[in-house]
PDB file with one MODEL, atoms N, CA, C and O in Angstrom:
MODEL        1
ATOM      1  N   UNK A   1     181.539 175.036 -11.176  1.00  0.00           N
ATOM      2  CA  UNK A   1     181.857 176.219 -11.866  1.00  0.00           C
ATOM      3  C   UNK A   1     183.085 176.252 -12.502  1.00  0.00           C
ATOM      4  O   UNK A   1     184.196 175.766 -12.290  1.00  0.00           O
ATOM      5  N   UNK A   2     182.467 177.114 -13.524  1.00  0.00           N
ATOM      6  CA  UNK A   2     184.171 177.023 -14.658  1.00  0.00           C
ATOM      7  C   UNK A   2     184.601 178.488 -14.902  1.00  0.00           C
ATOM      8  O   UNK A   2     184.486 179.053 -15.990  1.00  0.00           O
ATOM      9  N   UNK A   3     185.125 179.065 -13.740  1.00  0.00           N
ATOM     10  CA  UNK A   3     185.048 180.697 -14.090  1.00  0.00           C
ATOM     11  C   UNK A   3     186.375 180.886 -14.705  1.00  0.00           C
ATOM     12  O   UNK A   3     187.378 180.419 -14.166  1.00  0.00           O
ATOM     13  N   UNK A   4     186.423 181.482 -15.698  1.00  0.00           N
ATOM     14  CA  UNK A   4     187.714 182.087 -16.443  1.00  0.00           C
ATOM     15  C   UNK A   4     188.281 183.135 -15.614  1.00  0.00           C
ATOM     16  O   UNK A   4     187.741 184.145 -15.162  1.00  0.00           O
ATOM     17  N   UNK A   5     189.867 182.567 -15.461  1.00  0.00           N
ATOM     18  CA  UNK A   5     190.616 183.847 -14.834  1.00  0.00           C
ATOM     19  C   UNK A   5     190.919 185.080 -15.573  1.00  0.00           C
ATOM     20  O   UNK A   5     191.041 185.042 -16.798  1.00  0.00           O
ATOM     21  N   UNK A   6     191.039 186.095 -14.953  1.00  0.00           N
ATOM     22  CA  UNK A   6     190.753 187.415 -15.629  1.00  0.00           C
ATOM     23  C   UNK A   6     192.665 187.392 -15.821  1.00  0.00           C
ATOM     24  O   UNK A   6     193.588 187.056 -15.078  1.00  0.00           O
ATOM     25  N   UNK A   7     192.563 187.974 -17.302  1.00  0.00           N
ATOM     26  CA  UNK A   7     193.789 188.171 -17.956  1.00  0.00           C
ATOM     27  C   UNK A   7     194.260 189.277 -17.428  1.00  0.00           C
ATOM     28  O   UNK A   7     193.465 190.191 -17.207  1.00  0.00           O
ATOM     29  N   UNK A   8     195.469 189.413 -17.153  1.00  0.00           N
ATOM     30  CA  UNK A   8     196.253 190.981 -16.819  1.00  0.00           C
ATOM     31  C   UNK A   8     197.700 191.427 -16.692  1.00  0.00           C
ATOM     32  O   UNK A   8     198.600 190.742 -16.206  1.00  0.00           O
ATOM     33  N   UNK A   9     197.781 192.282 -17.035  1.00  0.00           N
ATOM     34  CA  UNK A   9     199.512 192.392 -16.753  1.00  0.00           C
ATOM     35  C   UNK A   9     199.844 193.685 -16.179  1.00  0.00           C
ATOM     36  O   UNK A   9     199.329 194.713 -16.619  1.00  0.00           O
ATOM     37  N   UNK A  10     200.669 193.691 -15.229  1.00  0.00           N
ATOM     38  CA  UNK A  10     201.197 194.690 -14.029  1.00  0.00           C
ATOM     39  C   UNK A  10     202.547 194.648 -14.027  1.00  0.00           C
ATOM     40  O   UNK A  10     203.223 193.642 -14.240  1.00  0.00           O
ATOM     41  N   UNK A  11     202.975 195.819 -13.770  1.00  0.00           N
ATOM     42  CA  UNK A  11     204.392 196.090 -13.973  1.00  0.00           C
ATOM     43  C   UNK A  11     204.810 196.656 -12.620  1.00  0.00           C
ATOM     44  O   UNK A  11     203.943 197.201 -11.937  1.00  0.00           O
ATOM     45  N   UNK A  12     205.951 196.580 -12.214  1.00  0.00           N
ATOM     46  CA  UNK A  12     206.560 197.358 -10.904  1.00  0.00           C
ATOM     47  C   UNK A  12     207.996 197.290 -10.653  1.00  0.00           C
ATOM     48  O   UNK A  12     208.627 196.285 -10.980  1.00  0.00           O
ATOM     49  N   UNK A  13     208.563 198.304 -10.089  1.00  0.00           N
ATOM     50  CA  UNK A  13     208.027 199.236  -9.725  1.00  0.00           C
ATOM     51  C   UNK A  13     207.797 200.793 -11.012  1.00  0.00           C
ATOM     52  O   UNK A  13     208.474 201.188 -11.961  1.00  0.00           O
ATOM     53  N   UNK A  14     207.368 200.952 -10.799  1.00  0.00           N
ATOM     54  CA  UNK A  14     207.042 202.199 -11.852  1.00  0.00           C
ATOM     55  C   UNK A  14     206.408 203.388 -11.223  1.00  0.00           C
ATOM     56  O   UNK A  14     205.200 203.400 -10.985  1.00  0.00           O
ATOM     57  N   UNK A  15     207.386 204.638 -10.879  1.00  0.00           N
ATOM     58  CA  UNK A  15     208.630 204.725 -12.166  1.00  0.00           C
ATOM     59  C   UNK A  15     209.596 203.724 -11.210  1.00  0.00           C
ATOM     60  O   UNK A  15     209.429 203.346 -10.050  1.00  0.00           O
ATOM     61  N   UNK A  16     210.752 203.431 -12.247  1.00  0.00           N
ATOM     62  CA  UNK A  16     211.771 202.823 -11.491  1.00  0.00           C
ATOM     63  C   UNK A  16     213.188 203.858 -11.854  1.00  0.00           C
ATOM     64  O   UNK A  16     213.124 204.881 -12.536  1.00  0.00           O
ATOM     65  N   UNK A  17     214.459 203.297 -11.206  1.00  0.00           N
ATOM     66  CA  UNK A  17     215.440 203.967 -10.997  1.00  0.00           C
ATOM     67  C   UNK A  17     216.009 203.615 -12.344  1.00  0.00           C
ATOM     68  O   UNK A  17     215.330 202.861 -13.041  1.00  0.00           O
ATOM     69  N   UNK A  18     217.279 204.097 -12.861  1.00  0.00           N
ATOM     70  CA  UNK A  18     218.164 203.876 -13.573  1.00  0.00           C
ATOM     71  C   UNK A  18     219.222 202.633 -12.858  1.00  0.00           C
ATOM     72  O   UNK A  18     219.838 202.809 -11.806  1.00  0.00           O
ATOM     73  N   UNK A  19     219.267 201.387 -13.670  1.00  0.00           N
ATOM     74  CA  UNK A  19     219.909 200.118 -13.418  1.00  0.00           C
ATOM     75  C   UNK A  19     219.359 199.544 -12.279  1.00  0.00           C
ATOM     76  O   UNK A  19     219.950 198.945 -11.380  1.00  0.00           O
ATOM     77  N   UNK A  20     217.984 199.818 -12.420  1.00  0.00           N
ATOM     78  CA  UNK A  20     216.949 198.993 -11.376  1.00  0.00           C
ATOM     79  C   UNK A  20     216.070 197.855 -12.421  1.00  0.00           C
ATOM     80  O   UNK A  20     215.683 198.221 -13.531  1.00  0.00           O
ATOM     81  N   UNK A  21     215.874 196.759 -12.018  1.00  0.00           N
ATOM     82  CA  UNK A  21     215.064 195.524 -12.767  1.00  0.00           C
ATOM     83  C   UNK A  21     213.679 196.297 -12.437  1.00  0.00           C
ATOM     84  O   UNK A  21     213.423 197.127 -11.565  1.00  0.00           O
ATOM     85  N   UNK A  22     212.805 195.667 -13.548  1.00  0.00           N
ATOM     86  CA  UNK A  22     211.740 196.067 -13.892  1.00  0.00           C
ATOM     87  C   UNK A  22     210.713 194.693 -13.646  1.00  0.00           C
ATOM     88  O   UNK A  22     211.016 194.012 -14.626  1.00  0.00           O
ATOM     89  N   UNK A  23     209.947 194.116 -13.087  1.00  0.00           N
ATOM     90  CA  UNK A  23     208.999 193.005 -13.076  1.00  0.00           C
ATOM     91  C   UNK A  23     207.963 193.289 -13.748  1.00  0.00           C
ATOM     92  O   UNK A  23     207.228 194.272 -13.646  1.00  0.00           O
ATOM     93  N   UNK A  24     207.887 192.074 -14.713  1.00  0.00           N
ATOM     94  CA  UNK A  24     206.285 191.975 -15.418  1.00  0.00           C
ATOM     95  C   UNK A  24     205.722 191.125 -14.993  1.00  0.00           C
ATOM     96  O   UNK A  24     206.231 190.006 -14.944  1.00  0.00           O
ATOM     97  N   UNK A  25     204.346 191.404 -14.495  1.00  0.00           N
ATOM     98  CA  UNK A  25     203.589 190.332 -14.069  1.00  0.00           C
ATOM     99  C   UNK A  25     202.584 190.164 -14.809  1.00  0.00           C
ATOM    100  O   UNK A  25     201.784 191.086 -14.968  1.00  0.00           O
ATOM    101  N   UNK A  26     202.446 189.137 -15.319  1.00  0.00           N
ATOM    102  CA  UNK A  26     201.240 188.310 -16.150  1.00  0.00           C
ATOM    103  C   UNK A  26     200.377 187.328 -15.172  1.00  0.00           C
ATOM    104  O   UNK A  26     200.993 186.412 -14.627  1.00  0.00           O
ATOM    105  N   UNK A  27     198.831 187.492 -14.897  1.00  0.00           N
ATOM    106  CA  UNK A  27     198.183 186.888 -14.137  1.00  0.00           C
ATOM    107  C   UNK A  27     197.172 186.387 -15.349  1.00  0.00           C
ATOM    108  O   UNK A  27     197.044 186.949 -16.436  1.00  0.00           O
ATOM    109  N   UNK A  28     196.492 185.209 -14.905  1.00  0.00           N
ATOM    110  CA  UNK A  28     195.364 184.533 -15.593  1.00  0.00           C
ATOM    111  C   UNK A  28     195.653 183.970 -16.571  1.00  0.00           C
ATOM    112  O   UNK A  28     194.722 183.799 -17.357  1.00  0.00           O
ATOM    113  N   UNK A  29     197.034 183.430 -16.978  1.00  0.00           N
ATOM    114  CA  UNK A  29     197.389 183.131 -18.444  1.00  0.00           C
ATOM    115  C   UNK A  29     198.090 181.668 -17.866  1.00  0.00           C
ATOM    116  O   UNK A  29     198.755 181.781 -16.836  1.00  0.00           O
ATOM    117  N   UNK A  30     197.975 180.334 -18.464  1.00  0.00           N
ATOM    118  CA  UNK A  30     198.474 179.097 -18.031  1.00  0.00           C
ATOM    119  C   UNK A  30     199.565 179.099 -18.856  1.00  0.00           C
ATOM    120  O   UNK A  30     199.703 179.745 -19.895  1.00  0.00           O
ATOM    121  N   UNK A  31     200.412 178.265 -18.287  1.00  0.00           N
ATOM    122  CA  UNK A  31     201.951 178.003 -19.024  1.00  0.00           C
ATOM    123  C   UNK A  31     201.538 177.466 -20.562  1.00  0.00           C
ATOM    124  O   UNK A  31     202.410 177.664 -21.408  1.00  0.00           O
ATOM    125  N   UNK A  32     200.326 176.818 -21.014  1.00  0.00           N
ATOM    126  CA  UNK A  32     200.520 176.802 -22.786  1.00  0.00           C
ATOM    127  C   UNK A  32     200.292 178.034 -23.050  1.00  0.00           C
ATOM    128  O   UNK A  32     201.189 178.364 -23.825  1.00  0.00           O
ATOM    129  N   UNK A  33     199.406 179.183 -22.801  1.00  0.00           N
ATOM    130  CA  UNK A  33     199.311 180.432 -23.393  1.00  0.00           C
ATOM    131  C   UNK A  33     200.748 181.143 -23.432  1.00  0.00           C
ATOM    132  O   UNK A  33     201.119 181.903 -24.328  1.00  0.00           O
ATOM    133  N   UNK A  34     201.451 180.788 -22.370  1.00  0.00           N
ATOM    134  CA  UNK A  34     202.836 181.840 -22.320  1.00  0.00           C
ATOM    135  C   UNK A  34     203.739 181.201 -23.374  1.00  0.00           C
ATOM    136  O   UNK A  34     204.442 181.862 -24.139  1.00  0.00           O
ATOM    137  N   UNK A  35     203.666 179.787 -23.357  1.00  0.00           N
ATOM    138  CA  UNK A  35     204.445 179.177 -24.349  1.00  0.00           C
ATOM    139  C   UNK A  35     204.438 180.040 -26.058  1.00  0.00           C
ATOM    140  O   UNK A  35     203.353 180.341 -26.557  1.00  0.00           O
ATOM    141  N   UNK A  36     205.398 180.266 -26.591  1.00  0.00           N
ATOM    142  CA  UNK A  36     205.486 180.696 -27.732  1.00  0.00           C
ATOM    143  C   UNK A  36     205.152 182.317 -27.874  1.00  0.00           C
ATOM    144  O   UNK A  36     204.916 182.852 -28.958  1.00  0.00           O
ATOM    145  N   UNK A  37     205.168 182.878 -26.838  1.00  0.00           N
ATOM    146  CA  UNK A  37     204.831 184.440 -26.097  1.00  0.00           C
ATOM    147  C   UNK A  37     206.214 185.225 -26.359  1.00  0.00           C
ATOM    148  O   UNK A  37     207.319 184.696 -26.236  1.00  0.00           O
ATOM    149  N   UNK A  38     206.008 186.484 -26.716  1.00  0.00           N
ATOM    150  CA  UNK A  38     207.498 187.239 -26.574  1.00  0.00           C
ATOM    151  C   UNK A  38     206.680 188.250 -25.925  1.00  0.00           C
ATOM    152  O   UNK A  38     205.475 188.175 -25.683  1.00  0.00           O
ATOM    153  N   UNK A  39     207.780 189.566 -25.576  1.00  0.00           N
ATOM    154  CA  UNK A  39     207.898 190.278 -24.364  1.00  0.00           C
ATOM    155  C   UNK A  39     208.999 191.329 -25.597  1.00  0.00           C
ATOM    156  O   UNK A  39     210.093 190.922 -25.989  1.00  0.00           O
ATOM    157  N   UNK A  40     208.486 192.454 -25.949  1.00  0.00           N
ATOM    158  CA  UNK A  40     209.405 193.517 -26.515  1.00  0.00           C
ATOM    159  C   UNK A  40     209.237 194.901 -25.499  1.00  0.00           C
ATOM    160  O   UNK A  40     208.191 195.169 -24.907  1.00  0.00           O
ATOM    161  N   UNK A  41     210.034 195.416 -25.455  1.00  0.00           N
ATOM    162  CA  UNK A  41     209.895 196.958 -24.801  1.00  0.00           C
ATOM    163  C   UNK A  41     210.550 198.091 -26.092  1.00  0.00           C
ATOM    164  O   UNK A  41     211.431 197.875 -26.924  1.00  0.00           O
ATOM    165  N   UNK A  42     209.581 199.541 -25.809  1.00  0.00           N
ATOM    166  CA  UNK A  42     209.935 200.172 -27.351  1.00  0.00           C
ATOM    167  C   UNK A  42     210.115 201.581 -26.463  1.00  0.00           C
ATOM    168  O   UNK A  42     209.288 202.119 -25.727  1.00  0.00           O
ATOM    169  N   UNK A  43     211.265 201.928 -26.737  1.00  0.00           N
ATOM    170  CA  UNK A  43     211.056 203.694 -26.487  1.00  0.00           C
ATOM    171  C   UNK A  43     210.359 204.447 -27.178  1.00  0.00           C
ATOM    172  O   UNK A  43     210.044 204.182 -28.339  1.00  0.00           O
ATOM    173  N   UNK A  44     209.951 205.706 -26.433  1.00  0.00           N
ATOM    174  CA  UNK A  44     208.951 206.712 -26.951  1.00  0.00           C
ATOM    175  C   UNK A  44     209.486 206.923 -28.667  1.00  0.00           C
ATOM    176  O   UNK A  44     208.755 207.434 -29.515  1.00  0.00           O
ATOM    177  N   UNK A  45     210.732 206.477 -28.917  1.00  0.00           N
ATOM    178  CA  UNK A  45     210.705 207.086 -30.100  1.00  0.00           C
ATOM    179  C   UNK A  45     210.819 206.007 -31.003  1.00  0.00           C
ATOM    180  O   UNK A  45     211.221 206.215 -32.147  1.00  0.00           O
ATOM    181  N   UNK A  46     210.438 204.616 -30.525  1.00  0.00           N
ATOM    182  CA  UNK A  46     210.117 203.286 -31.495  1.00  0.00           C
ATOM    183  C   UNK A  46     211.200 202.705 -31.706  1.00  0.00           C
ATOM    184  O   UNK A  46     211.319 202.177 -32.811  1.00  0.00           O
ATOM    185  N   UNK A  47     212.357 202.604 -30.717  1.00  0.00           N
ATOM    186  CA  UNK A  47     213.511 201.940 -30.797  1.00  0.00           C
ATOM    187  C   UNK A  47     213.491 200.798 -29.838  1.00  0.00           C
ATOM    188  O   UNK A  47     213.421 201.086 -28.644  1.00  0.00           O
ATOM    189  N   UNK A  48     213.541 199.606 -30.171  1.00  0.00           N
ATOM    190  CA  UNK A  48     213.411 198.517 -29.790  1.00  0.00           C
ATOM    191  C   UNK A  48     214.677 198.564 -28.685  1.00  0.00           C
ATOM    192  O   UNK A  48     215.755 199.114 -28.913  1.00  0.00           O
ATOM    193  N   UNK A  49     214.343 197.918 -27.522  1.00  0.00           N
ATOM    194  CA  UNK A  49     215.422 198.402 -26.452  1.00  0.00           C
ATOM    195  C   UNK A  49     215.394 196.929 -25.584  1.00  0.00           C
ATOM    196  O   UNK A  49     216.387 196.647 -24.913  1.00  0.00           O
ATOM    197  N   UNK A  50     214.386 196.128 -25.615  1.00  0.00           N
ATOM    198  CA  UNK A  50     214.424 194.784 -24.937  1.00  0.00           C
ATOM    199  C   UNK A  50     213.490 194.155 -26.093  1.00  0.00           C
ATOM    200  O   UNK A  50     212.854 194.786 -26.937  1.00  0.00           O
ATOM    201  N   UNK A  51     213.579 192.443 -25.885  1.00  0.00           N
ATOM    202  CA  UNK A  51     213.093 191.545 -26.573  1.00  0.00           C
ATOM    203  C   UNK A  51     213.592 190.099 -26.132  1.00  0.00           C
ATOM    204  O   UNK A  51     214.765 189.728 -26.192  1.00  0.00           O
ATOM    205  N   UNK A  52     212.353 189.225 -25.610  1.00  0.00           N
ATOM    206  CA  UNK A  52     212.474 188.311 -25.215  1.00  0.00           C
ATOM    207  C   UNK A  52     211.508 187.211 -25.974  1.00  0.00           C
ATOM    208  O   UNK A  52     210.497 187.670 -26.503  1.00  0.00           O
ATOM    209  N   UNK A  53     211.719 185.947 -26.056  1.00  0.00           N
ATOM    210  CA  UNK A  53     210.816 185.119 -26.395  1.00  0.00           C
ATOM    211  C   UNK A  53     210.852 184.021 -25.286  1.00  0.00           C
ATOM    212  O   UNK A  53     210.594 182.877 -25.660  1.00  0.00           O
ATOM    213  N   UNK A  54     211.154 184.234 -23.904  1.00  0.00           N
ATOM    214  CA  UNK A  54     210.940 183.763 -23.057  1.00  0.00           C
ATOM    215  C   UNK A  54     210.237 184.017 -22.066  1.00  0.00           C
ATOM    216  O   UNK A  54     210.912 184.460 -21.136  1.00  0.00           O
ATOM    217  N   UNK A  55     208.897 183.908 -21.803  1.00  0.00           N
ATOM    218  CA  UNK A  55     208.033 184.639 -20.916  1.00  0.00           C
ATOM    219  C   UNK A  55     207.490 184.068 -20.201  1.00  0.00           C
ATOM    220  O   UNK A  55     206.880 183.146 -20.742  1.00  0.00           O
ATOM    221  N   UNK A  56     207.330 184.137 -18.851  1.00  0.00           N
ATOM    222  CA  UNK A  56     206.935 183.613 -17.853  1.00  0.00           C
ATOM    223  C   UNK A  56     205.995 184.353 -16.922  1.00  0.00           C
ATOM    224  O   UNK A  56     205.922 185.546 -17.216  1.00  0.00           O
ATOM    225  N   UNK A  57     205.170 183.951 -15.767  1.00  0.00           N
ATOM    226  CA  UNK A  57     204.493 184.813 -15.104  1.00  0.00           C
ATOM    227  C   UNK A  57     205.282 185.869 -14.565  1.00  0.00           C
ATOM    228  O   UNK A  57     204.696 186.939 -14.397  1.00  0.00           O
ATOM    229  N   UNK A  58     206.411 185.804 -14.277  1.00  0.00           N
ATOM    230  CA  UNK A  58     207.184 187.019 -13.615  1.00  0.00           C
ATOM    231  C   UNK A  58     208.635 186.753 -14.467  1.00  0.00           C
ATOM    232  O   UNK A  58     209.457 185.838 -14.529  1.00  0.00           O
ATOM    233  N   UNK A  59     208.457 188.139 -15.109  1.00  0.00           N
ATOM    234  CA  UNK A  59     209.617 188.501 -15.877  1.00  0.00           C
ATOM    235  C   UNK A  59     210.246 189.552 -15.125  1.00  0.00           C
ATOM    236  O   UNK A  59     209.681 190.571 -14.726  1.00  0.00           O
ATOM    237  N   UNK A  60     211.754 189.162 -14.914  1.00  0.00           N
ATOM    238  CA  UNK A  60     212.517 190.649 -14.486  1.00  0.00           C
ATOM    239  C   UNK A  60     213.338 191.157 -15.877  1.00  0.00           C
ATOM    240  O   UNK A  60     213.767 190.399 -16.747  1.00  0.00           O
ATOM    241  N   UNK A  61     213.402 192.018 -15.870  1.00  0.00           N
ATOM    242  CA  UNK A  61     214.145 192.954 -17.175  1.00  0.00           C
ATOM    243  C   UNK A  61     214.401 194.060 -16.843  1.00  0.00           C
ATOM    244  O   UNK A  61     213.709 194.552 -15.952  1.00  0.00           O
ATOM    245  N   UNK A  62     215.582 194.913 -17.493  1.00  0.00           N
ATOM    246  CA  UNK A  62     216.513 195.318 -17.332  1.00  0.00           C
ATOM    247  C   UNK A  62     216.458 196.200 -18.700  1.00  0.00           C
ATOM    248  O   UNK A  62     216.668 195.715 -19.812  1.00  0.00           O
ATOM    249  N   UNK A  63     216.068 197.900 -18.395  1.00  0.00           N
ATOM    250  CA  UNK A  63     215.687 198.748 -19.302  1.00  0.00           C
ATOM    251  C   UNK A  63     216.955 199.740 -19.664  1.00  0.00           C
ATOM    252  O   UNK A  63     217.846 199.680 -18.817  1.00  0.00           O
ATOM    253  N   UNK A  64     217.167 200.501 -20.592  1.00  0.00           N
ATOM    254  CA  UNK A  64     218.227 200.970 -20.612  1.00  0.00           C
ATOM    255  C   UNK A  64     218.431 201.988 -19.805  1.00  0.00           C
ATOM    256  O   UNK A  64     217.449 202.477 -19.246  1.00  0.00           O
ATOM    257  N   UNK A  65     219.711 202.515 -19.574  1.00  0.00           N
ATOM    258  CA  UNK A  65     220.002 203.195 -18.359  1.00  0.00           C
ATOM    259  C   UNK A  65     219.889 204.912 -18.832  1.00  0.00           C
ATOM    260  O   UNK A  65     220.703 205.831 -18.741  1.00  0.00           O
ATOM    261  N   UNK A  66     218.669 204.853 -19.296  1.00  0.00           N
ATOM    262  CA  UNK A  66     218.349 206.557 -19.870  1.00  0.00           C
ATOM    263  C   UNK A  66     217.114 206.928 -19.447  1.00  0.00           C
ATOM    264  O   UNK A  66     216.259 206.099 -19.760  1.00  0.00           O
ATOM    265  N   UNK A  67     216.645 208.010 -18.759  1.00  0.00           N
ATOM    266  CA  UNK A  67     215.608 207.855 -18.136  1.00  0.00           C
ATOM    267  C   UNK A  67     214.613 208.596 -19.207  1.00  0.00           C
ATOM    268  O   UNK A  67     214.958 209.427 -20.047  1.00  0.00           O
ATOM    269  N   UNK A  68     213.061 208.000 -18.928  1.00  0.00           N
ATOM    270  CA  UNK A  68     212.477 208.398 -19.911  1.00  0.00           C
ATOM    271  C   UNK A  68     211.389 206.991 -19.537  1.00  0.00           C
ATOM    272  O   UNK A  68     211.534 206.146 -18.653  1.00  0.00           O
ATOM    273  N   UNK A  69     209.826 207.178 -20.995  1.00  0.00           N
ATOM    274  CA  UNK A  69     209.115 206.512 -20.739  1.00  0.00           C
ATOM    275  C   UNK A  69     209.329 205.245 -21.980  1.00  0.00           C
ATOM    276  O   UNK A  69     209.798 205.268 -23.118  1.00  0.00           O
ATOM    277  N   UNK A  70     208.828 204.344 -21.262  1.00  0.00           N
ATOM    278  CA  UNK A  70     208.970 203.039 -22.217  1.00  0.00           C
ATOM    279  C   UNK A  70     207.701 202.255 -22.681  1.00  0.00           C
ATOM    280  O   UNK A  70     206.981 201.851 -21.767  1.00  0.00           O
ATOM    281  N   UNK A  71     207.373 202.017 -23.776  1.00  0.00           N
ATOM    282  CA  UNK A  71     206.403 201.188 -23.856  1.00  0.00           C
ATOM    283  C   UNK A  71     206.421 199.567 -24.250  1.00  0.00           C
ATOM    284  O   UNK A  71     206.986 199.396 -25.330  1.00  0.00           O
ATOM    285  N   UNK A  72     205.963 198.404 -23.667  1.00  0.00           N
ATOM    286  CA  UNK A  72     206.218 197.419 -23.869  1.00  0.00           C
ATOM    287  C   UNK A  72     204.623 196.818 -24.030  1.00  0.00           C
ATOM    288  O   UNK A  72     203.622 197.322 -23.520  1.00  0.00           O
ATOM    289  N   UNK A  73     204.680 195.547 -24.920  1.00  0.00           N
ATOM    290  CA  UNK A  73     203.555 194.802 -24.550  1.00  0.00           C
ATOM    291  C   UNK A  73     204.132 192.831 -24.947  1.00  0.00           C
ATOM    292  O   UNK A  73     205.035 192.382 -25.651  1.00  0.00           O
ATOM    293  N   UNK A  74     203.375 192.354 -24.329  1.00  0.00           N
ATOM    294  CA  UNK A  74     203.314 190.979 -24.414  1.00  0.00           C
ATOM    295  C   UNK A  74     202.516 190.308 -25.356  1.00  0.00           C
ATOM    296  O   UNK A  74     201.301 190.503 -25.317  1.00  0.00           O
ATOM    297  N   UNK A  75     203.099 189.386 -26.379  1.00  0.00           N
ATOM    298  CA  UNK A  75     202.469 189.032 -27.350  1.00  0.00           C
ATOM    299  C   UNK A  75     202.212 187.778 -27.432  1.00  0.00           C
ATOM    300  O   UNK A  75     203.201 187.132 -27.780  1.00  0.00           O
ATOM    301  N   UNK A  76     200.809 186.856 -27.162  1.00  0.00           N
ATOM    302  CA  UNK A  76     200.887 185.347 -26.921  1.00  0.00           C
ATOM    303  C   UNK A  76     201.099 184.974 -28.735  1.00  0.00           C
ATOM    304  O   UNK A  76     201.269 185.702 -29.713  1.00  0.00           O
ATOM    305  N   UNK A  77     200.992 183.529 -28.562  1.00  0.00           N
ATOM    306  CA  UNK A  77     201.229 182.679 -29.997  1.00  0.00           C
ATOM    307  C   UNK A  77     199.873 182.695 -30.639  1.00  0.00           C
ATOM    308  O   UNK A  77     199.590 182.330 -31.780  1.00  0.00           O
ATOM    309  N   UNK A  78     198.856 183.320 -29.448  1.00  0.00           N
ATOM    310  CA  UNK A  78     197.512 183.263 -30.380  1.00  0.00           C
ATOM    311  C   UNK A  78     197.085 184.552 -30.559  1.00  0.00           C
ATOM    312  O   UNK A  78     195.870 184.709 -30.678  1.00  0.00           O
ATOM    313  N   UNK A  79     197.941 185.698 -30.617  1.00  0.00           N
ATOM    314  CA  UNK A  79     197.850 186.926 -31.131  1.00  0.00           C
ATOM    315  C   UNK A  79     197.026 187.840 -29.961  1.00  0.00           C
ATOM    316  O   UNK A  79     196.363 188.822 -30.294  1.00  0.00           O
ATOM    317  N   UNK A  80     197.145 187.413 -28.594  1.00  0.00           N
ATOM    318  CA  UNK A  80     196.407 188.200 -27.214  1.00  0.00           C
ATOM    319  C   UNK A  80     197.869 189.092 -26.991  1.00  0.00           C
ATOM    320  O   UNK A  80     199.041 188.740 -26.854  1.00  0.00           O
ATOM    321  N   UNK A  81     197.022 190.737 -27.035  1.00  0.00           N
ATOM    322  CA  UNK A  81     198.294 191.862 -26.417  1.00  0.00           C
ATOM    323  C   UNK A  81     197.822 192.364 -25.409  1.00  0.00           C
ATOM    324  O   UNK A  81     196.754 192.871 -25.064  1.00  0.00           O
ATOM    325  N   UNK A  82     198.963 192.103 -24.909  1.00  0.00           N
ATOM    326  CA  UNK A  82     199.119 192.901 -23.148  1.00  0.00           C
ATOM    327  C   UNK A  82     199.926 193.885 -23.177  1.00  0.00           C
ATOM    328  O   UNK A  82     201.060 193.466 -22.943  1.00  0.00           O
ATOM    329  N   UNK A  83     199.902 195.322 -23.400  1.00  0.00           N
ATOM    330  CA  UNK A  83     200.654 196.631 -23.283  1.00  0.00           C
ATOM    331  C   UNK A  83     200.690 197.193 -21.668  1.00  0.00           C
ATOM    332  O   UNK A  83     199.887 197.250 -20.736  1.00  0.00           O
ATOM    333  N   UNK A  84     201.956 197.532 -21.883  1.00  0.00           N
ATOM    334  CA  UNK A  84     202.741 198.123 -20.433  1.00  0.00           C
ATOM    335  C   UNK A  84     203.351 199.393 -20.625  1.00  0.00           C
ATOM    336  O   UNK A  84     203.753 199.807 -21.712  1.00  0.00           O
ATOM    337  N   UNK A  85     203.409 199.985 -19.567  1.00  0.00           N
ATOM    338  CA  UNK A  85     204.416 201.548 -19.842  1.00  0.00           C
ATOM    339  C   UNK A  85     205.222 201.275 -18.518  1.00  0.00           C
ATOM    340  O   UNK A  85     204.936 200.692 -17.472  1.00  0.00           O
ATOM    341  N   UNK A  86     206.316 201.913 -18.965  1.00  0.00           N
ATOM    342  CA  UNK A  86     207.424 201.917 -17.390  1.00  0.00           C
ATOM    343  C   UNK A  86     207.942 203.345 -17.789  1.00  0.00           C
ATOM    344  O   UNK A  86     208.154 203.907 -18.864  1.00  0.00           O
ATOM    345  N   UNK A  87     208.062 203.718 -16.372  1.00  0.00           N
ATOM    346  CA  UNK A  87     209.122 205.379 -16.190  1.00  0.00           C
ATOM    347  C   UNK A  87     210.300 204.885 -15.912  1.00  0.00           C
ATOM    348  O   UNK A  87     210.388 203.823 -15.296  1.00  0.00           O
ATOM    349  N   UNK A  88     211.309 205.523 -16.288  1.00  0.00           N
ATOM    350  CA  UNK A  88     212.741 205.349 -15.953  1.00  0.00           C
ATOM    351  C   UNK A  88     212.952 206.620 -15.778  1.00  0.00           C
ATOM    352  O   UNK A  88     212.814 207.460 -16.667  1.00  0.00           O
ATOM    353  N   UNK A  89     213.394 206.913 -14.311  1.00  0.00           N
ATOM    354  CA  UNK A  89     214.156 208.282 -13.510  1.00  0.00           C
ATOM    355  C   UNK A  89     215.621 208.051 -13.178  1.00  0.00           C
ATOM    356  O   UNK A  89     216.113 206.976 -12.836  1.00  0.00           O
ATOM    357  N   UNK A  90     216.229 209.177 -13.324  1.00  0.00           N
ATOM    358  CA  UNK A  90     217.275 209.228 -12.492  1.00  0.00           C
ATOM    359  C   UNK A  90     217.427 209.110 -10.646  1.00  0.00           C
ATOM    360  O   UNK A  90     218.533 209.189 -10.112  1.00  0.00           O
TER     361      UNK A  90
ENDMDL
END
């Protein structure tokens, strides 16, 4: 049997404290699918606060030391988009 893995994204902890790293975990994606991917995070005002072209199964990112909600996505080279949100509190 060739059962495809379920592709999903999870983020923890959320909410997170200011200056605490956030982990973005990708499940069900191969190294080949992750090659050429991008991760970006925006404030709710639409300002880009984090961007990287180095995407792995486990990604540790730091968000600004400003509390609020942040919206992010991982985009693979073939156009798949995985969206997430993170809440930062003081």
